[in-house]
MARGU-484209 format. One line per 2 residues: number of its first residue (from 1); their letters; for each residue x, y, z of C-alpha. Coordinates in pm, whole numbers, plus 32768, in hexadecimal, padded with zeros to 4 digits. Each point is the difference from the previous one (the first is absolute). Layout:
NUM> a> X,Y,Z; ...
***
This chain:
1> xx> 9C6E,3B25,70BB; 8161,8069,7F89
3> xx> 811B,7FF0,8117; 7FC9,8174,8039
5> xx> 7E97,7FC5,8052; 8055,7F23,80F7
7> xx> 80F7,809D,80A0; 7F4C,8158,8039
9> xx> 7EC8,7F30,8083; 8100,7F4B,80E0
11> xx> 8065,813D,8080; 7EA7,8094,8022
13> xx> 7FCF,7F05,80DB; 813B,7FE2,80D9
15> xx> 805B,8146,7FE9; 8150,7FD1,7F20
17> xx> 80C0,7F64,8140; 806C,7EC5,7F4A
19> xx> 8151,8069,7F62; 802F,7ED4,7F04
21> xx> 7EBD,8077,7F7A; 807D,8128,7FAB
23> xx> 813B,7F90,7F7E; 7F58,7F29,7F23
25> xx> 7F7F,8137,7F43; 8112,80FD,802A
27> xx> 8102,7F1A,7FB1; 7FAE,80AC,7E7F
29> xx> 8081,811E,809D; 8125,8067,7F47
31> xx> 810F,80C0,80B8; 8149,80DD,7FA5
33> xx> 8173,7F59,7FCF; 80D6,810B,7FF7
35> xx> 8197,8007,7F8B; 80ED,8103,802D
37> xx> 80DC,7FBF,7F1B; 813F,8040,808E
39> xx> 8168,7F61,8026; 80AD,7FBD,813C
41> xx> 80A4,8114,8046; 7EE3,810C,7F8E
43> xx> 7F49,7F8F,8178; 8143,8036,80B9
45> xx> 8029,817A,7FC1; 8161,7FE0,7F7B
47> xx> 804F,8133,7F49; 7F81,8028,7E9D
49> xx> 8168,8025,7F63; 8056,7EDD,809B
51> xx> 7EFE,7F23,7F59; 8109,7F83,7EE9
53> xx> 80E5,7F80,80ED; 7F00,7ED1,8078
55> xx> 7FA1,7EC1,7F8A; 7EC7,7FF6,7F0D
57> xx> 7F17,7F15,804F; 7EA6,8052,7FE4
59> xx> 7F9F,7EE3,7F01; 8057,7F06,8114
61> xx> 7EDA,8071,80EB; 7F10,80B2,7EFA
63> xx> 8008,7EEB,7ECF; 7F92,7EDD,80FF
65> xx> 7F26,80E4,80A7; 7F61,802F,7E9A
67> xx> 7FEE,7E6A,7FB1; 7F5B,7FD0,814D
69> xx> 7EE8,810B,7FA2; 7FD7,7F56,7EB4
71> xx> 7FD7,7E96,80AA; 7ED5,8079,80B3
73> xx> 7F8C,8113,7F2A; 800A,810D,80D7
75> xx> 8052,8161,7F97; 8095,8146,808F
77> xx> 8080,8150,7FDC; 817A,8026,800B
79> xx> 8056,8164,803F; 815E,8016,7F41
81> xx> 80F6,80C8,8064; 8094,80D5,7EE4
83> xx> 8175,7FBA,8025; 7F7B,7E90,7FE9
85> xx> 7F3F,8054,7ED7; 8132,80A9,7F54
87> xx> 80E3,7EB0,803A; 7F02,7EEE,8008
89> xx> 7F09,8035,7EA1; 7FDD,7E9D,7FD5
91> xx> 7F76,7FD2,81A6; 7EF8,811B,7F99
93> xx> 7FA2,7F68,7EAF; 7FCC,7E97,80A6
95> xx> 7F5C,80A8,8130; 7F10,80C0,7EDC
97> xx> 7FDA,7EAE,7F72; 7F83,7F59,8103
99> xx> 7EED,80BB,800F; 804E,80C9,812E
101> xx> 7FBE,8166,802C; 811E,8100,8018
103> xx> 8039,8104,80EC; 8106,812A,8055
105> xx> 80F6,7FC2,812A; 80BB,815F,7FE7
107> xx> 8168,7FE9,7F41; 80EE,8006,80F1
109> xx> 7F7F,7F5F,812C; 8000,814E,80D6
111> xx> 7EFF,8044,80FA; 7EDC,80E7,7FD9
113> xx> 802A,80DB,8102; 81AE,8029,7FEE
115> xx> 7F84,8060,7E75; 7FA0,8177,7FBA
117> xx> 7ECC,7FE6,7F43; 80A5,807D,7EAE
119> xx> 80F3,7EE1,801C; 7EDB,7EEC,804D
121> xx> 7F2D,8094,7EF5; 8126,7FB0,7F28
123> xx> 8038,7EAF,8094; 7E75,7F98,7FB6
125> xx> 8025,809C,7EAE; 811D,7F59,7F7F
127> xx> 7FAC,7EDB,80A1; 7E96,7FCB,7F4E
129> xx> 809E,806E,7EBB; 8108,7ED9,7FE5
131> xx> 7F24,7F0B,80A1; 7ED2,8038,7EE0
133> xx> 8101,8012,7F01; 8088,7EC1,8024
135> xx> 7ECC,7F24,8044; 7F35,80D1,7F65
137> xx> 7EEB,800B,8123; 7F70,811D,8079
139> xx> 8076,8061,8175; 7EEB,80A2,80F4
141> xx> 808F,7F42,8144; 8127,8073,80CF
143> xx> 809E,7FB2,8131; 80D4,80B5,80B3
145> xx> 8171,7F53,8095; 7FE3,7FA4,817D
147> xx> 7E90,806C,7FDB; 80A4,8167,8044
149> xx> 7EBF,80D5,7FD6; 7FD9,8050,8146
151> xx> 7F29,810F,80BE; 814F,80FC,7FAA
153> xx> 7FF8,7F86,7E82; 7E86,7FE6,7FCB
155> xx> 8042,810B,7ED9; 80A6,7EF4,7F3E
157> xx> 7E91,7F7E,7FC3; 7F6A,8141,7F37
159> xx> 815F,8008,7F42; 7FB8,7E89,7F86
161> xx> 7E9C,8056,7F80; 8080,813A,7F36
163> xx> 810C,7EE1,7F76; 7EDD,7F0A,7F97
165> xx> 7FEA,7F25,8109; 7EBD,7F8F,80B5
167> xx> 8045,7F03,80D1; 80ED,8021,812D
169> xx> 8098,7EF7,80C3; 8101,8093,80E1
171> xx> 7F49,804D,8153; 8042,7EF9,811C
173> xx> 7ED0,801A,810C; 8134,7F4D,80E8
175> xx> 80ED,8105,808E; 814A,7F8B,800D
177> xx> 815E,809E,801D; 8031,8044,7E9C
179> xx> 7E7C,802C,7F95; 7E94,8009,801B
181> xx> 7EB6,8102,8040; 7F36,7F50,8130
183> xx> 7EDC,80E8,7FBD; 7FD0,7F37,7EA4
185> xx> 7F08,7EEF,7FDF; 808A,7EA7,7F8D
187> xx> 7EE9,8005,7ED0; 800F,80CA,7EA5
189> xx> 7F78,8153,8032; 800F,816F,7F46
191> xx> 80C7,80F1,8057; 7F53,814E,7F66
193> xx> 80EB,8101,8006; 80DE,7F52,7F33
195> xx> 7ED8,7F2C,7F19; 808A,7EDB,804D
197> xx> 7FC6,7E79,8090; 80DE,7F70,8110
199> xx> 8009,7E92,801D; 80F6,7FE1,8134
201> xx> 8094,7EB4,80B5; 7F14,7F38,8096
203> xx> 801F,7F8C,8190; 7F9A,7F08,80CA
205> xx> 7FD6,7FB9,8175; 816E,7F80,80BD
207> xx> 8017,8008,816E; 7F8B,8154,8034
209> xx> 80B8,8096,7EB3; 7F71,800E,7E98
211> xx> 8106,7F97,7F2F; 7FF8,802E,7E7F
213> xx> 7F9F,7ED6,7F0A; 8145,7FB9,7F51
215> xx> 8169,8079,801C; 80C9,7F95,8102
217> xx> 7EEC,7F9F,80DD; 7FCE,7EF8,7EF8
219> xx> 8159,7F74,804D; 8019,8052,8177
221> xx> 7E8D,7F6D,8076; 7FB9,7E97,7FB2
223> xx> 7F11,7FFC,7ED9; 7EE1,7F86,80EA
225> xx> 7FF3,8168,805A; 7FE8,80BA,7E92
227> xx> 7EF6,7ECD,7FB7; 7F3E,8075,811D
229> xx> 8010,814E,7FAD; 7F6B,7FEE,7EC8
231> xx> 7EEA,7F1A,804F; 7FC3,80F9,80DB
233> xx> 7FC8,8103,7F2C; 7F57,7F0A,7F31
235> xx> 7EDF,7FD3,80EA; 7FD9,816B,8001
237> xx> 7FE6,8034,7E8D; 813E,80BA,7FFC
239> xx> 811C,8030,7F05; 817C,7F81,8013
241> xx> 8140,80D4,7FB0; 8119,7EE5,8014
243> xx> 8155,8080,7F9F; 8160,7F8A,7FE0
245> xx> 814A,8009,7F39; 80C9,7F49,7F27
247> xx> 8133,7FD0,80EB; 7F1E,7F5D,8128
249> xx> 7FF6,7EE2,7EF9; 816B,7FF2,7FDE
251> xx> 80B6,7F8F,815F; 8137,7FE2,7F51
253> xx> 8047,8162,7FDC; 8113,80B9,8089
255> xx> 7FFE,8074,814C; 809C,813A,8064
257> xx> 8019,80D7,816C; 7EF4,80D7,801D
259> xx> 7F24,80A8,8134; 7F95,7EC7,80DA
261> xx> 7E63,805E,7FCF; 8074,8004,7E87
263> xx> 80A2,7ECA,8015; 7EF5,7F46,80CD
265> xx> 7F12,805A,7EEA; 80B2,7FB2,7EE5
267> xx> 808C,7ECC,803D; 7F1E,7F40,8103
269> xx> 7F82,7EB0,7F6C; 803D,804A,7E76
271> xx> 7FC8,7E87,8004; 7EA1,8000,802E
273> xx> 7F66,80F9,7F05; 7FDB,7F09,7EE1
275> xx> 7F8F,7F08,80C2; 7EF4,80DF,80B2
277> xx> 7F98,80C0,7EA5; 7FA7,7E8D,7F8C
279> xx> 7F3B,7FA6,8130; 7F29,8161,7F9C
281> xx> 7FCE,7FDC,7EB9; 7F8E,7E88,8017
283> xx> 7EE9,80AB,80DA; 7FA8,8148,7FAF
285> xx> 7FE4,80D4,7E9B; 80A5,812F,7F9B
287> xx> 801F,80EC,7F0C; 806B,8163,7FBF
289> xx> 7FE6,8114,80F6; 7F25,80B1,7EF3
291> xx> 7F29,7EE6,7FA3; 7FC3,7FE0,814F
293> xx> 7FBD,813D,8069; 7EE8,8014,7ECE
295> xx> 7F46,7ECD,8093; 801D,8089,8151
297> xx> 7F54,8148,7F69; 7EBD,7F1F,7F85
299> xx> 7FB5,7FA7,814D; 8057,8117,80D5
301> xx> 802C,81AB,7FEB; 815C,8064,8069
303> xx> 801C,80E1,813F; 8095,816C,7FCC
305> xx> 8141,8032,80E5; 8040,8148,7FFA
307> xx> 8172,8056,8009; 7FEA,8088,8164
309> xx> 7FB9,7ECF,8080; 8119,7F4E,7F8B
311> xx> 80F0,812E,805D; 7F8F,7FD7,8146
313> x> 808F,7E7B,8009
***
C-alpha cells in the first residue's frame, strides 16, 4: 500500500483530524509565489514625471530574491511594470531564463480606479507587448498596482480579457484604506461577465481579522503567523497566493517623507523579508500562479462569481 492509500485509510478511520498525516500528503502541493516587479519609489505614490530623479535600486532586491528562489528550485509569476521593462530588459530576460512566468503590472503604476477605461486599455496593451517582445514569452496574467480592481473598477476585467489576458490577480479580499473587495472569495474563481479567471490574494485568520499572505503582512507579523496560515490552507486543500515586491528585499533603500499609514506599511521590518522568505521556501513548494491554477483545476471546479456580487464589496 502506497503512502496515498495509507493516508486515505487513516483518514477514513480517524475522520481526517490528524493534521500531521495531512501535511505529509499536502507537502506535495505547489503554492503561487508572485512578485510585483517595481522599484522602491513606484510603491509610494510619487508623481510619474518625478521617477527619473530617484536612485534606481531594482537589482538590489530583485537579484537576491531570484538567487534565493533558484537555491530552493522555487518558481513564481513576476508581474512586470512596463516602465521597468523598458529600463531593465536584462532583468526581464533573467527572470524568464529562470523558468518563471511573466505577467503585466501596467505601465505607470497608476491605480485602475484613477484611470479611464481607455487609458487602462493602453496601459495593459503596451505592457503586454513590451514584456513579450523582451522575453519571448507569452503574457496572459495581470495584476493591477495596489490591487486596485475594486467595486468601482470592475470594468477593467472585461478590458483585460479583450486584450488577451485570461488570468487576473488584482483583487484582494482584504479591505484596506487603498483597496479590497470584501465579497470576493479568497480562492480562484471565474467571472462570467468578463470571461476571465480571478486568482485573488489568500488570507488567514489572525486575532479576528483576515490578513493576506504576503506583502506588508509578511513583514509586520512574525513569520509564525504566515506559516500557520499556509499550513491551515494546506489542510483545507486550498491554494495559496503569496505576493511580495523586490524593494522589500532592499532595507537600505531611501526613506522619504510620506503619509503615516503608507510609511508604516512600506518601511517596517524590511530586514526580516529575506530571512522569512528563506524559511518559507525551505518548508513549502512554490510555482507560478498559472501553473498552480492548472493544478487546482484538476481537483476542483471554479466557482462562478458574478460582477454583481463583487460590486457589493
